[in-house]
N, C-alpha and C positions, 0 to 999 in steps of 0.2 A: 136152735134161730142162726144165723152164718157169723160169723167172725166178723165184728168192726176191727177195721185199720186204726190204733192209738192216733190218735189228731192232738192238735196243741187249739186251746179256747182261748179267749179277751173279755174282756164286758162284750164285746161287739156282738156275741155266738149265743147271743139268749133264744133264736128259733131255733136253732140247730140242740141246743143240750134240751128244749122241749119237745123237740122229735128223739133224742137218744131215749131222755129220762124215760118215757113209754115204752122205747123195746128193752126195758133194762131187765134184763133175769131175773124171775124168783129168787135168786143162788144171795141176790144182791138185798131182798126187804127178809134174808134169814134172820133165827137169833144165834147169838154164841157167836162164839171164834172160829174160825177154821185154825191145825191146826198151824204152825207154826214151823215154817221148812225147816227141815233136817241142816244143820249145819252149817243155816245162813249167820253170816254176822253182826253181831249187834257193837253198837257203839253206844257212849253215856252209861252203859251200865254197865256194871261188875260181873253181871251173870245175864244171859235172855229172859228175857220176860215167856213167861206164862202168863195160860188165860186165865186163872183163877185170878191172876194180879192186876186183868182187865176189870173184871163180874168186879160189881160194882163201884165202878165210878163211870162217870159222864167223858165221851173217848171223843179224841177228833182221830181216824186215819187218815190221815196226809202224805194222799198218794202224791208220787212226781220220783222227778229220773234230772237228774242234776247239769247244768246247762240249756235247761227250759228256760227261757225266760218268763214265760207268764208262773213259771215254778217263782222263779227266783222275787217276782213280784207280789207274791202269797205269803212272805217269810217276816217282812214287816209287820202283816197282816197276824199271821199268828203270833210274832214276837206280843206284839199287843191287846190281843185276846187272853194270852196265859197272865199276863200283868195285870186284867182285869177280874180275873177269874180266880185268879191263885190256885189254893188244892183244890180248886173243885172241876178243876180242868184238866185234861191227861191228854195231850197231844203225843202222838206214835206216830213217825214216819215212815214211810213205805216207801223204800228206796222198789219203780218200778224201773229199769235199764231201757233205754232204747240204743243205746251206743252199747259196746263191747266193753270196754274203760269203764262204763261205770255200775261195771259185777264187780268190778276186783276192790278188796275192800282196804287198800294201799292208795287210792285215791277217792278214799270216800275223807276220814281222817279230815286234809286239808280242806277238804268244804266245807265242812260244817265248822273249821278254824274261821273260814271268811266270812264266812252270814254267823258267827257266833249262834249256829241249831245247838240245844242243851241238853233236848228231848229225845226219848229212849227213838233210836231208830236200827232198822234192820233192811238187809237186802232181800227183795224178794227176788232173785237173777233169772228163775223160771216162772212168772210173771203168778206163781198158782193164788196167792191173794186176791191179786188183780181178776182175775178169772173168776173168783171165790165170789168175784161183788159188784161184777160187770159193770168190771168198771171198764170204759171206752179214750176216756180222754186226761192229758195233762193240763194242766191238773184239777184231779178230783181232791175233794174231803167232806168225808164222812160224818156222819154227829151219830151217835151212837150209843146208846140210854144205859142204864148201869146192868141190866141182861142180857144185852152184848148185840139187842135193834137195832137196825137202820132207822135213824129218825127222818133224819135230814141228808140229801146229797147236795152239796156246792161246788157245782162242777165249771170251769171254767175261770179267771182271774172273778174276785169276788171282795167285796170293801169290810172292813172291820163292822159299819154302821148294818148290810147287811147278817149280817153272823153274828152279833150279839149278838138279837133279841132271841131267836130261837133256842142258842144254848143258852139261853138265863133261863126261858120259858122252863127249859129240861131240868137243869138245874133247881130249878122252884118245885118244881114238883119235886124228882126223885127227894128230895130232904122232905113235903109233903108225908109222902110213901113211906120216907120211912128206909130207903133202898140205898144210899150216895154214903157210902163207907172213903176212905183215907187209909189203904194199907202202905205200910214207906216199902218204897221201893229200890230198887238198890243202883241208885244214881251214884254215878262220880263226876267228880268236877275235874274240867281241863286245867293242865298247867298252865303258864302264863306262859306266854313267846319271848322268847330275851335275843332273839338273832337280832344281830346289827339291820337285817331288813326282813320282812314279815309278807309274803308273797305275792310280791312285785308281779305289776301287772307288764306294763305299757315302759319302753326308753325311746326318747328323742337327741337326736345332737346336729347341736350346728356350732359351728368356728371351734370354738376354748370354749364350749361348753356339753355337755350331760349329761342329761334329765331323767330321773327315773321314778316312776308313781311305786311308793309306797305304799302298795295301799294298805293291809293288814298294817301299819302305825299311819292311817289317815296323813299324809305328809308327800310333798316331793324331794325330792334331793337332789341338788345338783351340785356336780364336777366335773373337773378340767379332765381333759381328756388324755392326762395319765392316771384318773380316778385317783385323785385329793380331792375332799368333800370340800369344798367353798361355801352351804350353807343348803339347810333345812327351813324348807317352810311348810307350816303349820303345826298349830300347839300337838298332837298327834291324839286329839280327842277326835269322834267323830261325833261333827253337828256342821253348822252352818254359819258362818260369820266371813268379813270381808277384814282386810286393815292389813297389820304389819304379819310379818314371817314370822312370827313369836306365839301371833294371840289368832291369826285365821283359823278358819275352820274347813275339814272338810269330810267329806262321808264315803270314802271307797271309790278315789281318785283314780282312771284308769289311763285316757289316752293323754301324749301329748304332740304339740306342735310347734318348733317356729314359725314365732312369724319377727323380723325388724326388733326391735327390741322386748318382745313382747314372748312369753311362753304362753302357750293359752294348756285348759287343763279343761275333760273328759270330768266334772264329780261328779259321778253318774248314780249314784243312790241322792243326792240333791239337787240331781234333774238339768243343773245347772252349766253352765263354760263360765270357768273362772279365767284371770286373767292375771298374767304377774310380772310388774312390772320388772324387767330386769336392772336396773339400776338402780332401784330403791326395793325391789323385795316383795312394794304394794300387793297382795292379792285383791281384787276386784272382781263383779260380775259382770259378766257382757249379756249372757243370755240365759235362757228361764226362767218360768217365775214360782219355781220349789212346788209346783205341781207335777202327776203326770197326766200325759194326757194322750191321743188317737190323731195323728199324721198332721195337723191343720197348721200350720207357720202361720205368725203373724209380721205382715212382709218389713214394715216399719216399726214396731214394736219387740225386738226382742226381748225382752228384759219382761214383756207380757204375757209369752208363749210359754203352757205346759208343755217340758219335753218329754220322752220317754225312753227311759236308759240310754241318754247317748255314750258309746262305748270304747271306739277308735280316732283318731284325727289324723288329719293333714293336711297343710300349707301347700298352697297353689297360685302364684300371679295375683296374691291381694288374696285369697280367697280362703277360705277356713274351710275345709268339710267334717262330716261331723260323723259318724257311722252309727244311724239312732236303733241300735239294738232292736228292742221293745218293737218300733215300728216297721223291723225289716225297710228300711229306706235312709238316704243317702242325702241331708240335709247339708247347706250351704250356708255362713253365715261371711256377710263383707267389712271385717268392723268398718272400716274404713269408710261406705255409707251406711251403716247400723243399717244396715238389712240384712233376712232370713228368711229361708223358701227351702222347701222339697228338691234338691234335686234329682235323683231317682228316688225311681220304685214307686209302685200303685200302693204300697202299707198292706196286701194281700203277702201273706206268709206264704214261696215258693221258690220254683225258681223259672223262670221264662226272660227269653230275651227277647232284643227289641229296642224301640225307641226309649229312651230310659226313663219317660216317665210313667211309661205304660210296664214299665220292668217286671220284675219279680226277684224278692231277696227274701234272703232266709236268716235272720237274725243277725243280719252286718255286725261285726264288728273288728277288722282290724282292713286297714288301706294305706295303701304307698299306689307313690306318684310316677309316672318319670315324663320326657318333655309332653307328651302325646292325650298319655293315659290316668285315668281314675282306677287304681284297682281292688279289690274286696275280699273279703276273707268274709265268707256263707257258710257260719257252724255248723248251723243244721241242716242244708244241706250238702253237709259235706264240700263244698267245692269255692275253687278259687272264680271270679270276676271283673270282668273290663270293660270299663264308660268310657268309649271315645270320649276325649274331652272337643273334640272339631265338630265331628258327629253328630254327642249326644245318643249314637248306636251301642247297646251292651252287646257283650259277647259273651261264653260260657267256656276258661280254658280248660277247666275239670269239675267233672262232678256232673251228676245223671238227675236225682231228683233227694226228697228231705230221706227215703230214707235208703238212701245207696252208697254205703261207707266201706272203707278195709284202707288194707297199706299194700299197694300194689305198685311200682315202678312205672317206666314205659311214656309207648305216647299217650301223650294229654289227653288223647279220649278213653284209651281203656284206663289211666291211673286211678287210685284211690288212696281216700284222704280219710282224716276220721278227727270232722270236730275243728277244725283252723282256725286261729284267733288273731295269728297276727302275717303282717308281711315286710319286707325290704325289697326296694331295687338296687341291684346294685351287676351294671358292667353287662347289660343287656338279658341278663338271669333275675327271676323271682326269685327269691327265697322266704319261706312257710314256718310260718311253728304250728307242726302239724298238732295241735293242742292235746289230743286224744291217742295220740298214735306215740307220745313220747320223742316225738323225733323233731330235725330240723330238713323240708324239701327243699329243692331246687328245682322251678320249671326256667327251663334255657328256652327264651321268647324265640329263639332262630329258630331252632329245631322242634322245636314243642318235647320237650323227653324232660322226662320231669325221674330224678333221680333221690338218693336217700344221703345229707353231708356228717351229716351228727345221729346219736341213740341215743339212747339209753337218761334222758332229760324226765323230768318231772314233769308231763301236762306245761310246757311253754307255754305262755300267753302272748310274748311279745317279741320283737327284734326290733333292729339298727343297726343302721352304717357306721360305724366308729370311722375305717378309713376306707383304702384304696382293696385294703386285702382283710380286712378283718369285722369282724358283725358280733354287734353283743346280743346277747339272750336274755331274758327274761327268764327265767330258768324257777317259776309261779311256785312251786308243789314242797321246790327245797331252798324257799326263801334265801334264792342268790340271786346273782348276777353274773355268764360268761362268756370270756370274749372268743369265742370258732375263729382262725387263722387258716384264712381258705386256701393260702397259698399251701402253708405245714399239715392242712389236716388236725391243727393244736388243739387243742381247750386252756384257759387257765381261770382261775377263779378272777373275776373284777370287781370290784378293786384291785390289785393286786394285795396291798394289805387289809387289814382293819382299819377305817379312817378316822382319826381323832374327833374328837367332836368338830361341831362347824363351829371357825370364826363369828 
């Protein structure tokens, strides 16, 4: 059969799933595990697993690629299934990388840290297991019996309820047949994070305040421009609670935007937009009902609307723009009117220009604004998009499509990025957190030339303008923020010294 190009699937893709399952090759239904890829990096185990250690177990093979939003949505589902079935179920992660960066072992450990993934994981760099099992889409999760036979395929995003019954039925049958065993595995436990910042993602600056999403600590840190810590908002526990700075709870917060006396937060894994009153540091919720939905805003009831992985934020003239990564859209919240609406994007993942509501985006994650335009970083198409706020027209500044990426400077029409996630506008240029290239790139909006201004970072996620010559960069996988002096071309740790406890 001809090779099928990988695709991303959500719950809305069931007709496609049915067709692909019908086309699935016989290898996907074979009994017994194929050889593990030689020299493949393994994680969360002290030594590579063998087929013998999987035999006798009920196994979920999770085929994922880091950065895929549909794969990220399945992580809490897998956490819940592991909690429900305990030692009777073994999850094994099979990293099937789309991007070059996802083949590199150094990038996997921070990803596992960020999402608290503790099951055995290996990198299938050459897609050998992917091809053996006839996988065609991210995410795909295969349920195997104790003999290594595929019993069920879960293709696309699925719920705990959809997966629990077939898993439970297989476990019960294996126990009845006496084929279910629990041999000890060489699992290892990750050391606790001790850095001041853990996996920071986004930064915002306004006047005398700098805000950093300390995502790994589930809190927001407030500094003055000199880097002195003013306050920490959030208890540090992953959860959802409004309240004062000490008791409020976030769950992997990311995007930040100042508007007047309020700091807005994209509370990504809570599927909510939160607001921090900068006078009192009290936290309230202004949008999202805590469930994950699909592209439908309730215009006059933001708190009743499901969101879908809000990631990046930008404010402009009383509007809060939200990069809704899970919907491949940009939403608009107007706090003064208490309204919420889709601003741009059809909801289909892709790269298509034109009128803002029919344009296609791809996991929109970073935003920036100038006087007339909203700029969007689209990681899955490795592209930078521009929405004209006066005309509503969308154009592509850098990027060609979902599987076109690289590391190339020069004219924007030929330049290539790799999974960019952050943007900042300064003096007629866009600065780009070229995340999977570990670099900061510059797009001159006058000449439309792309250049590299900083390398040797570790998957930078967000950046912000501190002053007319300095950028602050969330160097996410190195648990730090750095300051880049654009005039001198030098970098320095930021804050300059380890902050004392917040007052």
